[in-house]
PDB file of N, CA, C and O in Angstrom:
ATOM      1  N   LYS A   1      49.082  96.970 107.210  1.00  0.00           N
ATOM      2  CA  LYS A   1      49.976  96.061 107.461  1.00  0.00           C
ATOM      3  C   LYS A   1      51.234  96.427 106.591  1.00  0.00           C
ATOM      4  O   LYS A   1      52.270  95.779 106.747  1.00  0.00           O
ATOM      5  N   SER A   2      51.152  97.644 105.508  1.00  0.00           N
ATOM      6  CA  SER A   2      52.105  97.671 104.824  1.00  0.00           C
ATOM      7  C   SER A   2      53.409  98.375 105.613  1.00  0.00           C
ATOM      8  O   SER A   2      54.602  98.125 105.439  1.00  0.00           O
ATOM      9  N   LEU A   3      52.741  99.421 106.620  1.00  0.00           N
ATOM     10  CA  LEU A   3      53.698 100.232 107.318  1.00  0.00           C
ATOM     11  C   LEU A   3      54.418  99.076 108.322  1.00  0.00           C
ATOM     12  O   LEU A   3      55.618  99.242 108.546  1.00  0.00           O
ATOM     13  N   LYS A   4      53.934  98.244 108.763  1.00  0.00           N
ATOM     14  CA  LYS A   4      54.271  97.248 109.737  1.00  0.00           C
ATOM     15  C   LYS A   4      55.615  96.422 109.002  1.00  0.00           C
ATOM     16  O   LYS A   4      56.669  96.035 109.506  1.00  0.00           O
ATOM     17  N   LEU A   5      55.164  96.344 107.772  1.00  0.00           N
ATOM     18  CA  LEU A   5      56.509  95.350 106.914  1.00  0.00           C
ATOM     19  C   LEU A   5      57.617  96.450 106.761  1.00  0.00           C
ATOM     20  O   LEU A   5      58.774  96.045 106.876  1.00  0.00           O
ATOM     21  N   VAL A   6      57.414  97.841 106.507  1.00  0.00           N
ATOM     22  CA  VAL A   6      58.221  98.813 106.268  1.00  0.00           C
ATOM     23  C   VAL A   6      59.196  99.200 107.261  1.00  0.00           C
ATOM     24  O   VAL A   6      60.329  99.669 107.146  1.00  0.00           O
ATOM     25  N   TYR A   7      58.136  98.740 108.765  1.00  0.00           N
ATOM     26  CA  TYR A   7      59.055  99.058 109.820  1.00  0.00           C
ATOM     27  C   TYR A   7      60.007  98.128 110.307  1.00  0.00           C
ATOM     28  O   TYR A   7      61.050  98.346 110.924  1.00  0.00           O
ATOM     29  N   ARG A   8      59.535  97.134 109.966  1.00  0.00           N
ATOM     30  CA  ARG A   8      60.245  95.603 110.492  1.00  0.00           C
ATOM     31  C   ARG A   8      61.839  95.820 109.610  1.00  0.00           C
ATOM     32  O   ARG A   8      62.982  95.976 110.040  1.00  0.00           O
ATOM     33  N   ASN A   9      61.267  95.742 108.178  1.00  0.00           N
ATOM     34  CA  ASN A   9      62.387  95.814 106.985  1.00  0.00           C
ATOM     35  C   ASN A   9      63.436  97.036 107.578  1.00  0.00           C
ATOM     36  O   ASN A   9      64.637  96.832 107.405  1.00  0.00           O
ATOM     37  N   LEU A  10      63.188  97.787 107.990  1.00  0.00           N
ATOM     38  CA  LEU A  10      64.095  99.079 108.521  1.00  0.00           C
ATOM     39  C   LEU A  10      64.939  98.489 109.763  1.00  0.00           C
ATOM     40  O   LEU A  10      66.156  98.307 109.771  1.00  0.00           O
ATOM     41  N   GLN A  11      64.201  98.277 110.616  1.00  0.00           N
ATOM     42  CA  GLN A  11      64.852  97.739 111.612  1.00  0.00           C
ATOM     43  C   GLN A  11      65.925  96.572 111.293  1.00  0.00           C
ATOM     44  O   GLN A  11      67.078  96.600 111.721  1.00  0.00           O
ATOM     45  N   ASP A  12      65.437  95.629 110.551  1.00  0.00           N
ATOM     46  CA  ASP A  12      66.456  94.592 110.480  1.00  0.00           C
ATOM     47  C   ASP A  12      67.275  95.234 109.248  1.00  0.00           C
ATOM     48  O   ASP A  12      68.099  94.417 108.837  1.00  0.00           O
ATOM     49  N   TYR A  13      67.295  96.320 108.611  1.00  0.00           N
ATOM     50  CA  TYR A  13      68.540  97.190 107.722  1.00  0.00           C
ATOM     51  C   TYR A  13      69.409  97.778 109.262  1.00  0.00           C
ATOM     52  O   TYR A  13      70.623  97.597 109.349  1.00  0.00           O
ATOM     53  N   PHE A  14      68.713  98.400 110.280  1.00  0.00           N
ATOM     54  CA  PHE A  14      69.800  98.827 110.999  1.00  0.00           C
ATOM     55  C   PHE A  14      70.512  97.682 111.667  1.00  0.00           C
ATOM     56  O   PHE A  14      71.723  97.868 111.786  1.00  0.00           O
ATOM     57  N   GLU A  15      70.158  96.811 112.022  1.00  0.00           N
ATOM     58  CA  GLU A  15      70.825  95.936 112.712  1.00  0.00           C
ATOM     59  C   GLU A  15      71.810  95.418 111.911  1.00  0.00           C
ATOM     60  O   GLU A  15      72.980  95.509 112.282  1.00  0.00           O
ATOM     61  N   LYS A  16      71.442  94.725 110.549  1.00  0.00           N
ATOM     62  CA  LYS A  16      72.628  94.501 110.003  1.00  0.00           C
ATOM     63  C   LYS A  16      73.887  95.758 109.574  1.00  0.00           C
ATOM     64  O   LYS A  16      74.964  95.515 109.029  1.00  0.00           O
ATOM     65  N   MET A  17      73.445  96.925 109.941  1.00  0.00           N
ATOM     66  CA  MET A  17      74.533  98.089 109.467  1.00  0.00           C
ATOM     67  C   MET A  17      75.643  98.474 111.128  1.00  0.00           C
ATOM     68  O   MET A  17      76.714  99.012 111.410  1.00  0.00           O
ATOM     69  N   ARG A  18      74.288  97.647 111.942  1.00  0.00           N
ATOM     70  CA  ARG A  18      75.259  98.134 113.524  1.00  0.00           C
ATOM     71  C   ARG A  18      76.192  96.604 113.512  1.00  0.00           C
ATOM     72  O   ARG A  18      77.188  96.566 114.235  1.00  0.00           O
ATOM     73  N   PHE A  19      75.862  95.477 112.747  1.00  0.00           N
ATOM     74  CA  PHE A  19      77.094  94.628 112.948  1.00  0.00           C
ATOM     75  C   PHE A  19      78.120  94.455 112.144  1.00  0.00           C
ATOM     76  O   PHE A  19      79.007  93.610 112.261  1.00  0.00           O
ATOM     77  N   TYR A  20      77.949  95.606 110.968  1.00  0.00           N
ATOM     78  CA  TYR A  20      78.774  95.586 110.189  1.00  0.00           C
ATOM     79  C   TYR A  20      79.967  97.022 110.621  1.00  0.00           C
ATOM     80  O   TYR A  20      81.120  97.165 110.214  1.00  0.00           O
ATOM     81  N   LYS A  21      79.340  97.734 111.368  1.00  0.00           N
ATOM     82  CA  LYS A  21      80.121  98.827 112.108  1.00  0.00           C
ATOM     83  C   LYS A  21      80.779  98.106 112.857  1.00  0.00           C
ATOM     84  O   LYS A  21      82.003  98.153 112.731  1.00  0.00           O
ATOM     85  N   LYS A  22      80.422  97.564 113.473  1.00  0.00           N
ATOM     86  CA  LYS A  22      81.047  96.975 114.900  1.00  0.00           C
ATOM     87  C   LYS A  22      82.393  95.890 114.109  1.00  0.00           C
ATOM     88  O   LYS A  22      83.566  96.015 114.460  1.00  0.00           O
ATOM     89  N   GLY A  23      82.110  95.227 113.410  1.00  0.00           N
ATOM     90  CA  GLY A  23      83.453  94.650 112.357  1.00  0.00           C
ATOM     91  C   GLY A  23      84.386  95.565 111.966  1.00  0.00           C
ATOM     92  O   GLY A  23      85.593  95.401 112.146  1.00  0.00           O
ATOM     93  N   LEU A  24      83.793  96.727 111.326  1.00  0.00           N
ATOM     94  CA  LEU A  24      84.744  97.583 110.630  1.00  0.00           C
ATOM     95  C   LEU A  24      85.667  98.385 111.820  1.00  0.00           C
ATOM     96  O   LEU A  24      86.855  98.667 111.667  1.00  0.00           O
ATOM     97  N   GLU A  25      84.958  98.654 112.895  1.00  0.00           N
ATOM     98  CA  GLU A  25      85.823  99.339 113.782  1.00  0.00           C
ATOM     99  C   GLU A  25      87.223  98.399 114.375  1.00  0.00           C
ATOM    100  O   GLU A  25      88.226  98.861 114.919  1.00  0.00           O
ATOM    101  N   LYS A  26      86.949  97.101 114.103  1.00  0.00           N
ATOM    102  CA  LYS A  26      88.238  96.091 114.413  1.00  0.00           C
ATOM    103  C   LYS A  26      89.574  95.980 113.340  1.00  0.00           C
ATOM    104  O   LYS A  26      90.645  95.376 113.409  1.00  0.00           O
ATOM    105  N   THR A  27      89.054  96.728 112.484  1.00  0.00           N
ATOM    106  CA  THR A  27      90.155  96.368 111.158  1.00  0.00           C
ATOM    107  C   THR A  27      90.904  97.220 111.581  1.00  0.00           C
ATOM    108  O   THR A  27      90.536  98.277 112.095  1.00  0.00           O
ATOM    109  N   LEU A  28      92.120  96.842 111.405  1.00  0.00           N
ATOM    110  CA  LEU A  28      93.543  97.488 110.950  1.00  0.00           C
ATOM    111  C   LEU A  28      93.729  98.527 110.489  1.00  0.00           C
ATOM    112  O   LEU A  28      94.516  99.307 111.026  1.00  0.00           O
ATOM    113  N   ALA A  29      92.899  98.913 109.087  1.00  0.00           N
ATOM    114  CA  ALA A  29      92.762 100.323 108.415  1.00  0.00           C
ATOM    115  C   ALA A  29      91.945 101.439 109.514  1.00  0.00           C
ATOM    116  O   ALA A  29      92.186 102.613 109.795  1.00  0.00           O
ATOM    117  N   TYR A  30      91.228 100.794 109.825  1.00  0.00           N
ATOM    118  CA  TYR A  30      90.454 101.911 110.746  1.00  0.00           C
ATOM    119  C   TYR A  30      90.669 102.155 111.791  1.00  0.00           C
ATOM    120  O   TYR A  30      90.267 103.271 112.119  1.00  0.00           O
ATOM    121  N   ILE A  31      91.380 101.338 112.884  1.00  0.00           N
ATOM    122  CA  ILE A  31      92.057 101.796 113.807  1.00  0.00           C
ATOM    123  C   ILE A  31      93.490 102.479 113.631  1.00  0.00           C
ATOM    124  O   ILE A  31      93.965 103.164 114.537  1.00  0.00           O
ATOM    125  N   LEU A  32      94.195 102.250 112.357  1.00  0.00           N
ATOM    126  CA  LEU A  32      95.023 103.189 112.346  1.00  0.00           C
ATOM    127  C   LEU A  32      94.383 104.764 112.175  1.00  0.00           C
ATOM    128  O   LEU A  32      94.864 105.691 112.827  1.00  0.00           O
ATOM    129  N   TYR A  33      93.256 104.966 111.238  1.00  0.00           N
ATOM    130  CA  TYR A  33      92.886 106.103 110.738  1.00  0.00           C
ATOM    131  C   TYR A  33      92.175 106.527 112.263  1.00  0.00           C
ATOM    132  O   TYR A  33      92.495 107.651 112.651  1.00  0.00           O
ATOM    133  N   LYS A  34      91.449 105.918 112.967  1.00  0.00           N
ATOM    134  CA  LYS A  34      90.622 106.325 114.219  1.00  0.00           C
ATOM    135  C   LYS A  34      91.978 106.819 115.418  1.00  0.00           C
ATOM    136  O   LYS A  34      91.857 107.835 116.103  1.00  0.00           O
ATOM    137  N   LYS A  35      93.122 105.980 115.491  1.00  0.00           N
ATOM    138  CA  LYS A  35      94.319 106.812 116.302  1.00  0.00           C
ATOM    139  C   LYS A  35      94.890 107.920 115.605  1.00  0.00           C
ATOM    140  O   LYS A  35      95.790 108.427 116.276  1.00  0.00           O
ATOM    141  N   GLN A  36      94.715 108.443 114.589  1.00  0.00           N
ATOM    142  CA  GLN A  36      94.952 109.573 114.347  1.00  0.00           C
ATOM    143  C   GLN A  36      96.709 109.014 113.551  1.00  0.00           C
ATOM    144  O   GLN A  36      97.442 109.943 113.215  1.00  0.00           O
ATOM    145  N   VAL A  37      97.058 108.034 113.395  1.00  0.00           N
ATOM    146  CA  VAL A  37      98.396 107.831 113.045  1.00  0.00           C
ATOM    147  C   VAL A  37      98.608 108.262 111.419  1.00  0.00           C
ATOM    148  O   VAL A  37      99.647 108.748 110.973  1.00  0.00           O
ATOM    149  N   VAL A  38      97.070 107.899 110.439  1.00  0.00           N
ATOM    150  CA  VAL A  38      97.358 109.053 109.135  1.00  0.00           C
ATOM    151  C   VAL A  38      96.140 109.869 109.358  1.00  0.00           C
ATOM    152  O   VAL A  38      95.483 110.062 110.381  1.00  0.00           O
ATOM    153  N   SER A  39      95.987 110.359 107.977  1.00  0.00           N
ATOM    154  CA  SER A  39      95.133 111.503 107.882  1.00  0.00           C
ATOM    155  C   SER A  39      93.592 110.952 107.555  1.00  0.00           C
ATOM    156  O   SER A  39      92.492 111.248 108.020  1.00  0.00           O
ATOM    157  N   THR A  40      94.090 109.898 106.414  1.00  0.00           N
ATOM    158  CA  THR A  40      92.774 109.169 105.709  1.00  0.00           C
ATOM    159  C   THR A  40      92.594 107.860 105.685  1.00  0.00           C
ATOM    160  O   THR A  40      93.587 107.136 105.767  1.00  0.00           O
ATOM    161  N   MET A  41      91.673 107.461 105.603  1.00  0.00           N
ATOM    162  CA  MET A  41      91.865 105.754 105.369  1.00  0.00           C
ATOM    163  C   MET A  41      92.327 105.255 104.075  1.00  0.00           C
ATOM    164  O   MET A  41      92.496 104.043 103.941  1.00  0.00           O
ATOM    165  N   THR A  42      92.576 106.160 102.989  1.00  0.00           N
ATOM    166  CA  THR A  42      93.323 105.941 101.782  1.00  0.00           C
ATOM    167  C   THR A  42      94.617 105.529 102.196  1.00  0.00           C
ATOM    168  O   THR A  42      95.105 104.471 101.800  1.00  0.00           O
ATOM    169  N   ASN A  43      95.408 106.574 103.242  1.00  0.00           N
ATOM    170  CA  ASN A  43      96.559 106.653 103.689  1.00  0.00           C
ATOM    171  C   ASN A  43      96.737 105.397 104.569  1.00  0.00           C
ATOM    172  O   ASN A  43      97.811 104.796 104.567  1.00  0.00           O
ATOM    173  N   ALA A  44      95.821 105.046 105.228  1.00  0.00           N
ATOM    174  CA  ALA A  44      95.958 103.604 106.335  1.00  0.00           C
ATOM    175  C   ALA A  44      96.230 102.529 105.089  1.00  0.00           C
ATOM    176  O   ALA A  44      97.340 101.999 105.140  1.00  0.00           O
ATOM    177  N   LEU A  45      95.440 102.162 104.062  1.00  0.00           N
ATOM    178  CA  LEU A  45      95.465 101.282 103.250  1.00  0.00           C
ATOM    179  C   LEU A  45      96.763 101.514 102.715  1.00  0.00           C
ATOM    180  O   LEU A  45      97.651 100.739 103.070  1.00  0.00           O
ATOM    181  N   GLN A  46      97.025 102.389 101.966  1.00  0.00           N
ATOM    182  CA  GLN A  46      98.525 102.442 101.485  1.00  0.00           C
ATOM    183  C   GLN A  46      99.500 102.469 102.304  1.00  0.00           C
ATOM    184  O   GLN A  46     100.579 102.349 101.724  1.00  0.00           O
ATOM    185  N   LEU A  47      99.598 102.616 103.796  1.00  0.00           N
ATOM    186  CA  LEU A  47     100.482 101.898 105.011  1.00  0.00           C
ATOM    187  C   LEU A  47     100.794 100.339 104.705  1.00  0.00           C
ATOM    188  O   LEU A  47     101.878  99.804 104.474  1.00  0.00           O
ATOM    189  N   ILE A  48      99.731  99.885 104.765  1.00  0.00           N
ATOM    190  CA  ILE A  48      99.118  98.321 105.022  1.00  0.00           C
ATOM    191  C   ILE A  48     100.117  98.017 103.806  1.00  0.00           C
ATOM    192  O   ILE A  48     101.270  97.618 103.970  1.00  0.00           O
ATOM    193  N   ASN A  49      99.648  98.208 102.832  1.00  0.00           N
ATOM    194  CA  ASN A  49      99.651  97.260 101.318  1.00  0.00           C
ATOM    195  C   ASN A  49     101.315  97.792 101.252  1.00  0.00           C
ATOM    196  O   ASN A  49     102.006  96.811 100.982  1.00  0.00           O
ATOM    197  N   GLU A  50     101.829  98.554 101.351  1.00  0.00           N
ATOM    198  CA  GLU A  50     103.497  98.837 101.375  1.00  0.00           C
ATOM    199  C   GLU A  50     104.233  98.114 102.379  1.00  0.00           C
ATOM    200  O   GLU A  50     105.452  98.020 102.232  1.00  0.00           O
ATOM    201  N   GLY A  51     103.663  97.576 103.402  1.00  0.00           N
ATOM    202  CA  GLY A  51     104.181  96.433 104.207  1.00  0.00           C
ATOM    203  C   GLY A  51     104.861  97.418 105.720  1.00  0.00           C
ATOM    204  O   GLY A  51     105.814  97.033 106.399  1.00  0.00           O
ATOM    205  N   ASN A  52     104.280  98.373 105.892  1.00  0.00           N
ATOM    206  CA  ASN A  52     105.150  99.502 106.379  1.00  0.00           C
ATOM    207  C   ASN A  52     103.993  98.932 108.203  1.00  0.00           C
ATOM    208  O   ASN A  52     104.395  99.453 109.243  1.00  0.00           O
ATOM    209  N   VAL A  53     103.199  98.311 108.270  1.00  0.00           N
ATOM    210  CA  VAL A  53     102.269  98.105 109.460  1.00  0.00           C
ATOM    211  C   VAL A  53     102.810  96.655 109.840  1.00  0.00           C
ATOM    212  O   VAL A  53     103.017  95.799 108.979  1.00  0.00           O
ATOM    213  N   GLN A  54     103.069  96.407 111.507  1.00  0.00           N
ATOM    214  CA  GLN A  54     103.106  94.808 111.637  1.00  0.00           C
ATOM    215  C   GLN A  54     102.388  94.804 113.099  1.00  0.00           C
ATOM    216  O   GLN A  54     102.618  95.583 114.024  1.00  0.00           O
ATOM    217  N   VAL A  55     101.428  93.685 113.068  1.00  0.00           N
ATOM    218  CA  VAL A  55     100.686  93.654 114.128  1.00  0.00           C
ATOM    219  C   VAL A  55     101.380  92.532 115.177  1.00  0.00           C
ATOM    220  O   VAL A  55     101.375  91.447 114.594  1.00  0.00           O
ATOM    221  N   ASN A  56     101.854  92.434 116.245  1.00  0.00           N
ATOM    222  CA  ASN A  56     102.544  91.590 117.156  1.00  0.00           C
ATOM    223  C   ASN A  56     103.776  90.788 116.634  1.00  0.00           C
ATOM    224  O   ASN A  56     103.903  89.567 116.732  1.00  0.00           O
ATOM    225  N   ASN A  57     104.780  91.763 115.992  1.00  0.00           N
ATOM    226  CA  ASN A  57     105.893  91.510 115.093  1.00  0.00           C
ATOM    227  C   ASN A  57     105.949  90.765 113.846  1.00  0.00           C
ATOM    228  O   ASN A  57     106.953  90.172 113.452  1.00  0.00           O
ATOM    229  N   LYS A  58     104.789  90.817 113.217  1.00  0.00           N
ATOM    230  CA  LYS A  58     104.142  90.017 111.915  1.00  0.00           C
ATOM    231  C   LYS A  58     104.171  91.007 111.299  1.00  0.00           C
ATOM    232  O   LYS A  58     104.123  92.073 111.912  1.00  0.00           O
ATOM    233  N   LYS A  59     104.254  90.991 109.967  1.00  0.00           N
ATOM    234  CA  LYS A  59     103.864  91.651 108.887  1.00  0.00           C
ATOM    235  C   LYS A  59     102.578  91.749 108.756  1.00  0.00           C
ATOM    236  O   LYS A  59     102.078  90.686 109.125  1.00  0.00           O
ATOM    237  N   VAL A  60     101.329  92.925 108.217  1.00  0.00           N
ATOM    238  CA  VAL A  60     100.407  92.496 107.615  1.00  0.00           C
ATOM    239  C   VAL A  60     100.204  93.321 106.579  1.00  0.00           C
ATOM    240  O   VAL A  60     100.483  94.520 106.590  1.00  0.00           O
ATOM    241  N   ASN A  61      99.618  92.594 105.474  1.00  0.00           N
ATOM    242  CA  ASN A  61      99.237  93.426 103.924  1.00  0.00           C
ATOM    243  C   ASN A  61      97.871  93.441 104.387  1.00  0.00           C
ATOM    244  O   ASN A  61      97.367  94.502 104.018  1.00  0.00           O
ATOM    245  N   LEU A  62      97.042  92.730 105.036  1.00  0.00           N
ATOM    246  CA  LEU A  62      95.550  92.966 104.721  1.00  0.00           C
ATOM    247  C   LEU A  62      94.873  93.868 105.231  1.00  0.00           C
ATOM    248  O   LEU A  62      95.024  93.733 106.445  1.00  0.00           O
ATOM    249  N   PRO A  63      94.127  94.824 105.008  1.00  0.00           N
ATOM    250  CA  PRO A  63      93.463  95.948 105.419  1.00  0.00           C
ATOM    251  C   PRO A  63      92.461  95.557 106.438  1.00  0.00           C
ATOM    252  O   PRO A  63      92.346  95.864 107.625  1.00  0.00           O
ATOM    253  N   ASN A  64      91.517  94.521 105.373  1.00  0.00           N
ATOM    254  CA  ASN A  64      90.411  94.077 106.580  1.00  0.00           C
ATOM    255  C   ASN A  64      90.910  93.125 107.878  1.00  0.00           C
ATOM    256  O   ASN A  64      90.115  92.410 108.488  1.00  0.00           O
ATOM    257  N   TYR A  65      92.452  93.226 108.239  1.00  0.00           N
ATOM    258  CA  TYR A  65      92.787  92.179 109.260  1.00  0.00           C
ATOM    259  C   TYR A  65      92.070  92.924 110.484  1.00  0.00           C
ATOM    260  O   TYR A  65      92.157  94.131 110.708  1.00  0.00           O
ATOM    261  N   ILE A  66      91.203  91.805 111.385  1.00  0.00           N
ATOM    262  CA  ILE A  66      90.723  91.649 112.635  1.00  0.00           C
ATOM    263  C   ILE A  66      91.581  91.801 114.125  1.00  0.00           C
ATOM    264  O   ILE A  66      92.006  90.841 114.768  1.00  0.00           O
ATOM    265  N   CYS A  67      91.718  93.182 114.489  1.00  0.00           N
ATOM    266  CA  CYS A  67      92.594  93.126 115.289  1.00  0.00           C
ATOM    267  C   CYS A  67      92.150  92.894 116.900  1.00  0.00           C
ATOM    268  O   CYS A  67      91.179  93.614 117.130  1.00  0.00           O
ATOM    269  N   ASN A  68      92.406  92.401 117.656  1.00  0.00           N
ATOM    270  CA  ASN A  68      91.652  91.944 118.817  1.00  0.00           C
ATOM    271  C   ASN A  68      92.407  93.222 120.049  1.00  0.00           C
ATOM    272  O   ASN A  68      92.946  94.141 119.432  1.00  0.00           O
ATOM    273  N   SER A  69      92.473  93.330 121.194  1.00  0.00           N
ATOM    274  CA  SER A  69      92.175  94.173 122.384  1.00  0.00           C
ATOM    275  C   SER A  69      93.740  93.740 122.754  1.00  0.00           C
ATOM    276  O   SER A  69      94.215  94.663 123.415  1.00  0.00           O
ATOM    277  N   LYS A  70      94.589  92.815 122.595  1.00  0.00           N
ATOM    278  CA  LYS A  70      95.745  92.528 123.009  1.00  0.00           C
ATOM    279  C   LYS A  70      96.593  92.826 122.266  1.00  0.00           C
ATOM    280  O   LYS A  70      97.738  92.793 122.718  1.00  0.00           O
ATOM    281  N   ASP A  71      96.409  93.206 120.939  1.00  0.00           N
ATOM    282  CA  ASP A  71      97.589  93.298 119.818  1.00  0.00           C
ATOM    283  C   ASP A  71      98.291  94.669 119.987  1.00  0.00           C
ATOM    284  O   ASP A  71      97.626  95.636 120.359  1.00  0.00           O
ATOM    285  N   THR A  72      99.782  94.798 119.694  1.00  0.00           N
ATOM    286  CA  THR A  72     100.179  95.213 119.863  1.00  0.00           C
ATOM    287  C   THR A  72     100.779  96.045 118.198  1.00  0.00           C
ATOM    288  O   THR A  72     101.215  95.222 117.393  1.00  0.00           O
ATOM    289  N   ILE A  73     100.791  96.856 117.939  1.00  0.00           N
ATOM    290  CA  ILE A  73     100.873  97.555 116.575  1.00  0.00           C
ATOM    291  C   ILE A  73     101.854  98.353 116.426  1.00  0.00           C
ATOM    292  O   ILE A  73     101.969  99.208 117.304  1.00  0.00           O
ATOM    293  N   TRP A  74     102.908  98.349 115.253  1.00  0.00           N
ATOM    294  CA  TRP A  74     104.156  99.007 114.919  1.00  0.00           C
ATOM    295  C   TRP A  74     103.590  99.306 113.475  1.00  0.00           C
ATOM    296  O   TRP A  74     103.098  98.502 112.683  1.00  0.00           O
ATOM    297  N   VAL A  75     103.777 100.607 113.339  1.00  0.00           N
ATOM    298  CA  VAL A  75     103.443 101.324 112.164  1.00  0.00           C
ATOM    299  C   VAL A  75     104.968 102.402 111.839  1.00  0.00           C
ATOM    300  O   VAL A  75     105.522 103.192 112.603  1.00  0.00           O
ATOM    301  N   LYS A  76     105.272 102.061 110.541  1.00  0.00           N
ATOM    302  CA  LYS A  76     106.485 103.245 109.794  1.00  0.00           C
ATOM    303  C   LYS A  76     105.948 104.456 109.188  1.00  0.00           C
ATOM    304  O   LYS A  76     105.343 104.497 108.116  1.00  0.00           O
ATOM    305  N   THR A  77     106.154 105.220 109.783  1.00  0.00           N
ATOM    306  CA  THR A  77     105.485 106.431 108.834  1.00  0.00           C
ATOM    307  C   THR A  77     106.769 107.709 108.308  1.00  0.00           C
ATOM    308  O   THR A  77     107.921 107.754 108.739  1.00  0.00           O
ATOM    309  N   SER A  78     106.473 108.159 107.818  1.00  0.00           N
ATOM    310  CA  SER A  78     107.843 109.821 107.449  1.00  0.00           C
ATOM    311  C   SER A  78     108.031 110.261 108.345  1.00  0.00           C
ATOM    312  O   SER A  78     108.980 111.043 108.290  1.00  0.00           O
ATOM    313  N   LYS A  79     107.196 110.095 110.061  1.00  0.00           N
ATOM    314  CA  LYS A  79     107.281 110.673 111.020  1.00  0.00           C
ATOM    315  C   LYS A  79     108.291 109.854 112.124  1.00  0.00           C
ATOM    316  O   LYS A  79     108.741 110.263 113.195  1.00  0.00           O
ATOM    317  N   GLY A  80     108.451 108.691 111.525  1.00  0.00           N
ATOM    318  CA  GLY A  80     109.093 107.653 112.318  1.00  0.00           C
ATOM    319  C   GLY A  80     107.949 106.397 112.933  1.00  0.00           C
ATOM    320  O   GLY A  80     106.718 106.383 112.926  1.00  0.00           O
ATOM    321  N   ILE A  81     108.720 105.632 113.323  1.00  0.00           N
ATOM    322  CA  ILE A  81     107.750 104.446 113.877  1.00  0.00           C
ATOM    323  C   ILE A  81     106.951 104.740 115.061  1.00  0.00           C
ATOM    324  O   ILE A  81     107.394 105.472 115.946  1.00  0.00           O
ATOM    325  N   GLN A  82     105.759 104.189 115.123  1.00  0.00           N
ATOM    326  CA  GLN A  82     104.849 104.393 116.096  1.00  0.00           C
ATOM    327  C   GLN A  82     104.411 103.145 116.775  1.00  0.00           C
ATOM    328  O   GLN A  82     103.984 102.207 116.101  1.00  0.00           O
ATOM    329  N   LYS A  83     104.490 103.079 118.035  1.00  0.00           N
ATOM    330  CA  LYS A  83     103.866 101.634 118.477  1.00  0.00           C
ATOM    331  C   LYS A  83     102.713 101.924 119.638  1.00  0.00           C
ATOM    332  O   LYS A  83     102.790 102.763 120.536  1.00  0.00           O
ATOM    333  N   PHE A  84     101.897 101.232 119.441  1.00  0.00           N
ATOM    334  CA  PHE A  84     100.777 101.495 120.463  1.00  0.00           C
ATOM    335  C   PHE A  84      99.820  99.981 120.500  1.00  0.00           C
ATOM    336  O   PHE A  84      99.623  99.179 119.587  1.00  0.00           O
ATOM    337  N   ARG A  85      99.344  99.966 121.900  1.00  0.00           N
ATOM    338  CA  ARG A  85      98.443  98.706 122.270  1.00  0.00           C
ATOM    339  C   ARG A  85      97.210  99.158 122.141  1.00  0.00           C
ATOM    340  O   ARG A  85      96.987 100.346 122.372  1.00  0.00           O
ATOM    341  N   LEU A  86      96.176  98.280 121.743  1.00  0.00           N
ATOM    342  CA  LEU A  86      95.038  98.433 121.554  1.00  0.00           C
ATOM    343  C   LEU A  86      94.312  98.562 122.504  1.00  0.00           C
ATOM    344  O   LEU A  86      93.144  98.911 122.335  1.00  0.00           O
ATOM    345  N   THR A  87      94.889  98.280 123.911  1.00  0.00           N
ATOM    346  CA  THR A  87      94.256  98.373 124.805  1.00  0.00           C
ATOM    347  C   THR A  87      94.572  99.789 125.203  1.00  0.00           C
ATOM    348  O   THR A  87      94.237 100.205 126.312  1.00  0.00           O
ATOM    349  N   ASP A  88      95.299 100.650 124.207  1.00  0.00           N
ATOM    350  CA  ASP A  88      95.200 102.012 125.354  1.00  0.00           C
ATOM    351  C   ASP A  88      94.107 102.704 124.219  1.00  0.00           C
ATOM    352  O   ASP A  88      93.779 103.882 124.362  1.00  0.00           O
ATOM    353  N   PHE A  89      93.672 102.036 123.295  1.00  0.00           N
ATOM    354  CA  PHE A  89      92.578 102.779 122.309  1.00  0.00           C
ATOM    355  C   PHE A  89      91.165 103.222 122.745  1.00  0.00           C
ATOM    356  O   PHE A  89      90.414 103.771 121.939  1.00  0.00           O
TER     357      PHE A  89
END
């Protein structure tokens, strides 16, 4: 009985982690990191907090902003302005 309980608890834990991972993959900071606009998540958070990121022509200061597949993102970095659509991601 105890092994069944442990197994069920592990299954519940992994389901929750999958749910949170799917949510994280849609956040603005994670997208900037995965698109290799920045080298670290810290740099992504810094760009967002400084107001150097726009989504659909609106400044976004929230690193946990959830993007959708139709969004266009502009990022102002030391290398210049980069623009990409999430459908390209």
